Backbone as a ProteinNet text record, in pm:
[ID]
protein_1_A
[PRIMARY]
MRLPTDLEKRLMDEVYTLERNVTMPYVTSAERFGIEKGLQQGLLQGRQEGRQEGEAALLQSLLARRFGALPDSVRIRLDGATVEQLESWAIKVLDAQSLDEIFDQG
[TERTIARY]
-9746.1	-9818.5	-9744.2	-9813.4	-9754.9	-9814.3	-9725.7	-9772.5	-9847	-9939.2	-10001.1	-9892.6	-9910.9	-9811.2	-9762.2	-9849.4	-9807.4	-9722.7	-9756.6	-9675.8	-9541.3	-9538.9	-9413	-9318.5	-9372.7	-9292.1	-9238.2	-9323.8	-9282.3	-9172.8	-9187.8	-9086.9	-8953.1	-8955.3	-8832.4	-8766.5	-8845.4	-8791.5	-8721.2	-8783.5	-8724	-8593.5	-8591.5	-8470.5	-8358.8	-8386.6	-8285.2	-8233	-8322.6	-8282.3	-8190	-8226.3	-8143.6	-8006.3	-8002.9	-7875.2	-7785.9	-7844.4	-7764.8	-7708.3	-7784.1	-7742.9	-7647.8	-7651.2	-7566.3	-7463	-7337.8	-7232.7	-7153.8	-7123.7	-7043.5	-6896.9	-6817.5	-6676.4	-6604.9	-6518.6	-6438.4	-6306.2	-6268	-6142.5	-6044	-5933.3	-5832.3	-5757.2	-5685	-5604.7	-5501.3	-5441.2	-5340.7	-5404.1	-5523.2	-5592.4	-5629.1	-5678.4	-5715.2	-5592.7	-5478.8	-5354.6	-5315	-5325.8	-5291.7	-5382.1	-5510.2	-5605.7	-5572.7	-5546.8	-5514.5	-5384.5	-5284.3	-5157	-5176	-5256.3	-5283.7	-5354.8	-5451.1	-5520.7	-5425.7	-5337.1	-5240.2	-5147.1	-5099.8	-5011.8	-5084.9	-5210.5	-5289.2	-5309	-5336.9	-5352.3	-5222.7	-5112.3	-4982.4	-4949	-4972.6	-4945.7	-5036.1	-5161.4	-5254	-5210.9	-5165.2	-5116.2	-4994.1	-4901.8	-4779.8	-4814.1	-4905.2	-4944.6	-5014.4	-5098.7	-5166.6	-5068.1	-4969.5	-4867.4	-4788.4	-4749.9	-4674.7	-4756.1	-4882.5	-4968.3	-4987	-5004.9	-5023.7	-4899.5	-4785.1	-4660.1	-4630.4	-4660	-4637.5	-4727.7	-4852.8	-4946.7	-4903.5	-4860.8	-4815.1	-4690.4	-4594.6	-4472	-4502.7	-4594.1	-4632.2	-4690.3	-4772.6	-4830.2	-4722.7	-4629.9	-4521.8	-4434.6	-4401	-4317.1	-4388.3	-4515.4	-4591.2	-4602.2	-4621	-4630.8	-4497.9	-4389.3	-4256.6	-4204.1	-4226.7	-4162.9	-4261	-4391	-4488.9	-4530	-4592.5	-4643.4	-4532.3	-4562.6	-4463	-4470.3	-4354.2	-4355.6	-4406.8	-4458.5	-4508.8	-4400.7	-4276.2	-4167.3	-4151.9	-4175	-4166.2	-4283	-4402.2	-4518.7	-4500.4	-4449.3	-4425.7	-4321.2	-4218.1	-4113.1	-4168	-4254.2	-4314.8	-4403.3	-4482	-4573.3	-4499.2	-4379.8	-4304.5	-4203	-4195.7	-4092.9	-4131	-4030	-4051.7	-4080.5	-4130.9	-4157.2	-4027.2	-3919.7	-3789.9	-3742.4	-3757.9	-3720.2	-3804.8	-3934.9	-4024.5	-3986	-3953.7	-3914.4	-3784.3	-3690.7	-3563.1	-3584.4	-3666.1	-3693.5	-3769.7	-3860.3	-3939.8	-3850.4	-3749.1	-3656.1	-3579.6	-3544.7	-3470.1	-3551.7	-3684.7	-3770.3	-3738.7	-3699.7	-3674.8	-3558.9	-3457.2	-3337.1	-3313	-3378.3	-3350.6	-3396.9	-3320.6	-3355.7	-3421.9	-3416.2	-3477.2	-3516.9	-3600.3	-3637.3	-3516.3	-3423	-3303.4	-3225.5	-3219.6	-3146	-3210.9	-3339.5	-3408.2	-3383.4	-3394.5	-3390.4	-3252.2	-3162	-3032.1	-2936.6	-2959.9	-2867.9	-2907.6	-3022.9	-3072.9	-3049.2
4100.1	4026	3896.5	3793.1	3660.7	3601.2	3535.3	3468.4	3340.7	3301.8	3170.8	3062.4	2955	2849.2	2798.4	2774.1	2723.1	2824.7	2954	3057.1	3075.2	3065.5	3077.2	2963.5	2842.2	2726.3	2745.2	2792	2816.4	2923.3	3028.7	3134.5	3078.9	3001	2945	2849.8	2772	2682.9	2763.9	2871.9	2958.4	3020.8	3066.1	3126	3022.4	2901.5	2796.5	2760.7	2752.7	2722.2	2832.2	2954.4	3067.1	3063	3036.3	3031.1	2918.6	2805.1	2694.8	2727.9	2801	2831.8	2950.4	3037.1	3155.6	3140.3	3120.9	3107	3236.1	3276.5	3396.7	3355.3	3412.2	3373.3	3420.6	3337	3371.3	3426.8	3539.6	3602.1	3581.6	3515.9	3491.3	3619.3	3618.8	3736	3766.6	3662.5	3681.9	3744.2	3696.6	3754.2	3899.4	3927	4063.8	4154.9	4105	4182.2	4209.7	4107.2	4124.1	4224.5	4218.5	4313	4455.2	4473.6	4607.9	4659.8	4571.2	4611.9	4650.6	4571.5	4603.5	4736.9	4764.3	4892.9	5008.1	4991	5096.4	5121.1	5012.9	5028.3	5095.9	5059.6	5122.2	5270.4	5307.4	5449.4	5524.5	5467	5531.9	5549.6	5444.3	5452.9	5557.2	5561.8	5660.9	5803.2	5823.3	5957.3	5995.9	5899.4	5926.1	5959.4	5882.1	5908.4	6043.8	6076.2	6205.2	6319.7	6301.9	6406.2	6424.2	6312.2	6319.5	6388.4	6352.2	6413.3	6562	6598.9	6739.9	6822.6	6770.1	6843.5	6852	6745.7	6747.9	6851.7	6858.2	6955.2	7097.9	7121.3	7254.7	7294.3	7203.7	7234.6	7258.5	7180	7200.9	7340.9	7385.3	7519.5	7626.6	7608.5	7706.3	7713.3	7596.6	7594.6	7658.5	7629.1	7687	7837.8	7882.6	8027.9	8096	8030.5	8090.8	8079	7962.7	7937	7918.7	7929.6	7911.8	7765.9	7735.6	7599.9	7496.9	7389	7286	7174.6	7126.1	7011.8	6886.2	6793.3	6668.7	6594.7	6603.7	6532.6	6581.7	6709.5	6763.3	6712.8	6713	6662.3	6515.1	6437.4	6295	6279.2	6360.2	6354.3	6391.1	6491	6531.2	6420.5	6358.4	6252.7	6131.2	6104.7	5988.2	6016.7	6141.1	6180.2	6143.1	6128.5	6107.7	6242.1	6236.5	6359.2	6436.6	6365.1	6431.5	6504.2	6441.1	6506.4	6631.6	6619.4	6732.4	6849.7	6820.6	6927	6992.7	6912.2	6965.6	7055.9	7010.4	7091.7	7218.7	7209.6	7327.3	7437.6	7400.8	7500.8	7567.9	7492.3	7546	7645.1	7637.3	7728	7873.5	7899.1	8036.8	8102.9	8024.8	8083.5	8047.4	7944.1	7895.1	7993.2	7998.6	8083.6	8002.7	7870.4	7783.2	7650.5	7575	7442	7350	7367.3	7282.7	7298.3	7417.5	7440.2	7364.2	7350	7280.1	7130.7	7072.7	6927.9	6871.6	6946.4	6892.3	6885.2	6962.5	6961.8	6859.5	6790.5	6705.3	6563
219.5	119.5	91.1	79.9	56.8	-70	-147.1	-268.4	-231.5	-314.9	-294	-301.2	-232.5	-219.3	-353.8	-447.9	-578.1	-655	-643	-709.1	-639.5	-506.7	-432.9	-471.3	-480.6	-520.2	-663	-750.4	-889.3	-896.2	-817.2	-812.3	-764	-657	-602.5	-702	-772.7	-875.4	-985.1	-1025.2	-1129.1	-1079.4	-954.3	-896.8	-891.5	-845.4	-837.7	-976.7	-1074	-1211.3	-1264.3	-1239.6	-1283.4	-1218.5	-1087.9	-1016.9	-1069.1	-1105.8	-1159	-1296.9	-1376.3	-1513.6	-1523.6	-1426.7	-1429	-1318.6	-1359.1	-1259	-1253	-1133.9	-1114.2	-1113.1	-1200.4	-1203.1	-1076.8	-1027.6	-910.7	-959.6	-908.1	-947.1	-833.5	-864.7	-763.1	-732.1	-622.9	-586.4	-693.7	-748.2	-853.1	-977.4	-1014.2	-1129.4	-1103.7	-983.9	-948.4	-953.8	-901.9	-905.8	-1050.7	-1135.6	-1276.7	-1346	-1314	-1373.1	-1330.2	-1201.2	-1150.8	-1211.6	-1221.5	-1280.9	-1427.5	-1499.6	-1639.7	-1655	-1566.6	-1571.1	-1544.5	-1445.8	-1414.4	-1532	-1594.1	-1709.7	-1824.9	-1844.6	-1950.8	-1927.6	-1802.5	-1770	-1790.9	-1746.6	-1763.4	-1910.9	-1989.2	-2132.3	-2197.9	-2157.5	-2212.3	-2180.9	-2058.3	-2020.9	-2103.7	-2119.8	-2196.1	-2341.1	-2400.2	-2538.5	-2549.8	-2453	-2453.2	-2441.5	-2356.9	-2339.6	-2469.4	-2530.9	-2656.1	-2763.5	-2776.3	-2878.2	-2852.3	-2726.6	-2692.1	-2721.1	-2683.2	-2707.6	-2857.5	-2930.2	-3075.2	-3141.1	-3097.6	-3155.4	-3123.3	-2999.7	-2961.6	-3039.4	-3050.1	-3124.2	-3271.7	-3326.4	-3466.7	-3485.4	-3392.6	-3400.6	-3389.7	-3298.3	-3281.4	-3406.3	-3460.7	-3580.6	-3699	-3715.5	-3827	-3811.5	-3689.9	-3667	-3697.2	-3659.1	-3676.1	-3818.4	-3883.3	-4011.8	-4127.5	-4101.9	-4208.7	-4222.4	-4335	-4359.1	-4344.3	-4274.7	-4247.5	-4351	-4393.2	-4485.6	-4414	-4490.7	-4433.1	-4355.3	-4401.3	-4332.7	-4188.9	-4164.7	-4029.3	-3945.4	-4001.6	-3928.1	-3889.5	-3982.2	-3956	-3845.6	-3851.9	-3749.2	-3611.8	-3607	-3479.6	-3423.9	-3511.2	-3467	-3411.6	-3462.3	-3417.6	-3308.7	-3264.2	-3167.2	-3024.2	-2942.7	-2799.9	-2733.6	-2613.2	-2538.3	-2518.2	-2491.3	-2469.4	-2595.2	-2711.8	-2837.6	-2860.3	-2837.6	-2858.4	-2768.3	-2643.1	-2550.7	-2595.1	-2641.4	-2690.3	-2811.2	-2904.3	-3023.1	-2987.2	-2892.7	-2853.1	-2798.6	-2723.6	-2669.8	-2783.8	-2886.8	-2999.8	-3082.7	-3072.9	-3150.4	-3117	-2994.7	-2950.2	-3024	-3059.7	-3119.2	-3265.1	-3314	-3448.9	-3555.3	-3663.2	-3776.3	-3888.5	-3877.2	-3978.2	-3914.9	-3987.1	-3940.7	-3931.3	-4025.3	-4024.3	-3894.6	-3840.9	-3714.9	-3599.2	-3603.4	-3495.4	-3503.3	-3620.8	-3633.8	-3663.5	-3722.7	-3757.8	-3639.9	-3536.2	-3422	-3316.7	-3330.8	-3225.9	-3244.1
[MASK]
++++++++++++++++++++++++++++++++++++++++++++++++++++++++++++++++++++++++++++++++++++++++++++++++++++++++++

């Protein structure tokens, strides 16, 4: 099927006008590398934050089960801790007789 000549010309004029008004940005190799690096860093940071949050939540549950309701100061400390601190404290849960034993030795 073919458009009538006047409609085909009108269509082509509209397409050319659209192409002139809409420019596709060119991404250089350096920009693409930067974008990919930023995405990788964002994913890594997201994983690290997720791991920290998960370990903090698990440790909070273990501490509450072992020692009862936790003071706000302990929750705040857990939320601000590094993954390494959380792992160290989690190991201490097995032998500690009090919350002080877990946090004062670390």
